[in-house]
N, C-alpha and C positions, 0 to 999 in steps of 0.2 A: 396477847390482847385479841379478843374476837372482833369481827367486823362491826358489830353493833356498838361496841365501846369506841372504836375508831370513829365511826360515823357520828356518835354523840359528841365526842370531843371536837371534831372539825366543824360540826354543826353549831355548837355553842361558840366556837371561835368566830365563825361567820356571822352569827347574830350579834355578838359583841362588836365586831368590826363594823357591821352595818350601823349599829346604834351610834358608835363614835363617829363614823363617816357621815351620818345624816346631818349632824351639826355643821360640819365643814361644807357639805353639799348645799345646804340651805343658805350658807353665807357666800356661795359661789367661789369657793377656794379650789385650787388646782388639784388637790388630792381629796376626793370626796368619798362617796359610797363605795364605788368599786375598788378604789385603791386601798382604803382602810380595811375593807372586807378581805381582799386578796392578801394583803400583808398579814393579817391575823391568821387566815387559813394556811398560808405558806409557812409561817413560823410554827404553827401548831403541827403541821405535817413533818417538818424537820425534827421537832422534838419527839414526835411519835416514832419516827424512824430511828432516832438515837436510842430510844427506850428498848428497841429490839435487841440492843447489845448489852442491856443491863445484866450484870453478873459475869460478863466476859472481862477477865482481868487485863486483857491486852488492849482494851478499848476504853478511852476516857470519854464518856458520853457528855460530860460538861463542856467539851470543846465545841460541840454543835451549838449549844446555847451561846457561847462566846462569839461564835461566827455569825449567828443571827444578829446579835447586838452590833457587831462591826458592819456586817453587810447591809443592814437597813440604813446605815449612815449614807450610803450612796444614793438610795432613793430619796432620803430626806434632803440631801444636798441639791437634788434636782428641783425641789420646790422652793428654794431660796433664791430670790432675785434682788439685785442691788440696783437702785436707780439714784445716781448721785449719792447724796448722804443718806437716803432712805433705804432700809433693808426690809423686804417683804418676804413672808413665807416661813418665818422662824416658828410660829405657832403651828402651822400646818406640818412642818418637818417634825416638830416635837410630838405632835399628835400621831403622826405616822409611826414614829418610834414607839409610842405607847401602844399603838395597835399591834406592833410586833410583840410587845410584852404581854398583851392580852392573849395573843395566840399561844405564846409559850406557857402561860399559866393554864390555859385550857388543855394544852398538850400534856401537861403533867397531871391533869385531872383535879386541879384545885378549884372546884366549882364555886365555893363560897367566896374565895379570893377573887375569882373571875368577875363575879357580880360586883363586889366592892370596888375593884379597880376600874371597871367599866363606868360605874356610877361616878366615881371620883374624877376620871378624865372628862366625862361629859359635864359634870358640875363645874370643874375648873374652866373649861372652855366657855360655858354659858355664863357662869357667875362673874368671871373676871372680864369677859367681854362687856357685860352690862355695867360693871364698875368703871371700866375704861371709858365707855361712852359718856357716862355721867361726869367724869373728871375732865374730859377733853373740852377745850375751848371751842367756840363756834368756828374759828379760823381753822383749827386742826380738823374739825369734822368735815369742812369743805375740802381740805387737802386730801383727807382720807377717802372721800367719795370720788375724787378725781382719779385716784390710783386704782 
């Protein structure tokens, strides 16, 4: 792979991570623009590095993908906070996990899939947030704003 293809893939991963992170940033969540962008870029680079070993029968490049999936769990765990019975940060953790997936997809050069996944993650976060607010009682809205 030449440097232009490498730059294209990490650039698209960065843009997708920024788009996903923008929604989290606007909502004031702990993992926003920078976190989601860096997670997407880092995941992409790990995939690109593993692709260097493509064709080497002694190396299983899918192990890198598996380690990205497992490793991102540690970052996601850092965004989850429990206060009494309330648990906060699960959506942010899941979004960070999806940003890692976006980076992996970009790394493999699946550009149409990258667009579809990015739009889907953003749509889920925006759409379901809107639905949740509509379904919440006024009391729950007050409690939510206090946290």
